[in-house]
C-alpha positions as CSV (number, residue, x, y, z in Angstrom):
1,M,82.2,20.3,75.6
2,I,82.1,23.9,76.7
3,T,84.3,26.6,75.2
4,P,86.3,29.0,77.4
5,D,84.1,31.8,76.1
6,Q,81.0,30.0,77.3
7,V,82.7,29.5,80.9
8,S,83.4,33.2,80.8
9,T,80.0,34.1,79.8
10,M,78.4,32.0,82.6
11,I,80.6,33.6,85.2
12,K,79.9,37.0,84.0
13,A,76.2,36.3,84.0
14,G,76.5,35.5,87.7
15,L,79.1,38.2,88.6
16,P,78.4,41.1,86.1
17,D,81.4,43.2,87.0
18,A,83.8,40.2,86.9
19,S,86.9,40.1,84.9
20,V,87.4,36.6,83.8
21,Q,90.4,34.7,82.4
22,V,89.7,31.1,81.4
23,Q,92.4,28.5,80.5
24,D,91.5,25.1,79.1
25,L,93.9,22.8,81.0
26,T,93.7,19.7,78.8
27,G,92.3,21.0,75.5
28,G,89.3,18.7,76.0
29,G,86.9,21.5,77.0
30,D,86.0,20.1,80.4
31,H,89.0,20.9,82.7
32,Y,89.5,24.7,83.2
33,Q,91.4,27.0,85.3
34,V,89.7,30.3,85.9
35,V,90.9,33.6,87.4
36,V,88.0,35.9,88.5
37,V,88.3,39.4,89.7
38,S,85.2,40.9,91.1
39,S,84.2,43.6,93.7
40,E,81.5,41.1,94.8
41,F,84.3,39.2,96.5
42,S,85.0,42.1,98.9
43,G,84.4,41.2,102.6
44,R,83.9,37.5,101.6
45,S,86.0,34.5,102.7
46,L,87.8,32.6,100.0
47,V,85.3,29.8,100.3
48,Q,82.4,32.3,99.8
49,Q,84.1,33.7,96.7
50,H,84.5,30.3,95.2
51,Q,80.9,29.4,96.1
52,L,79.8,32.5,94.0
53,V,81.8,31.3,91.0
54,Y,80.5,27.7,91.4
55,G,77.0,29.0,91.6
56,A,77.5,30.8,88.2
57,V,78.5,27.5,86.6
58,R,76.4,25.2,88.6
59,E,74.4,23.8,85.7
60,A,77.6,23.0,83.7
61,M,79.2,21.4,86.6
62,S,76.1,19.3,87.6
63,S,75.7,18.1,84.0
64,E,79.5,17.2,84.0
65,A,80.0,19.5,80.9
66,I,82.7,21.0,83.1
67,H,84.5,18.1,84.9
68,A,87.0,20.2,86.9
69,L,87.4,23.9,87.7
70,A,90.4,25.3,89.4
71,L,89.7,28.7,90.8
72,K,91.7,31.8,91.7
73,T,89.5,34.7,92.9
74,Y,90.5,38.2,93.8
75,T,89.0,41.5,94.7
76,P,90.1,44.3,92.4
77,E,92.3,45.6,95.2
78,D,93.8,42.1,95.8
79,W,94.4,41.7,92.1
80,A,96.1,45.1,91.7
81,A,98.5,44.1,94.6
82,Q,99.1,40.7,93.1
83,S,99.8,42.2,89.7
84,A,102.2,44.8,91.2
85,S,104.2,42.1,93.0
86,V,104.9,40.1,89.7
């Protein structure tokens, strides 16, 4: 079992400027939904953005400590636009 704080720490280790929101979807500590905002995503495709995040949690995913990870990734500009429209 991995805590939401541990998931956030792993992502921030791989993407130091990231703002990370982690939600445990089942309460079991292995199914998470993550929202990541980082300038590292600028100019990258959605697939490349997700690959960066998966790279940061690769060890936890390969050991199945994290069984499922739903991702939403945004550049700071996209996040600001998303937040303004809500």
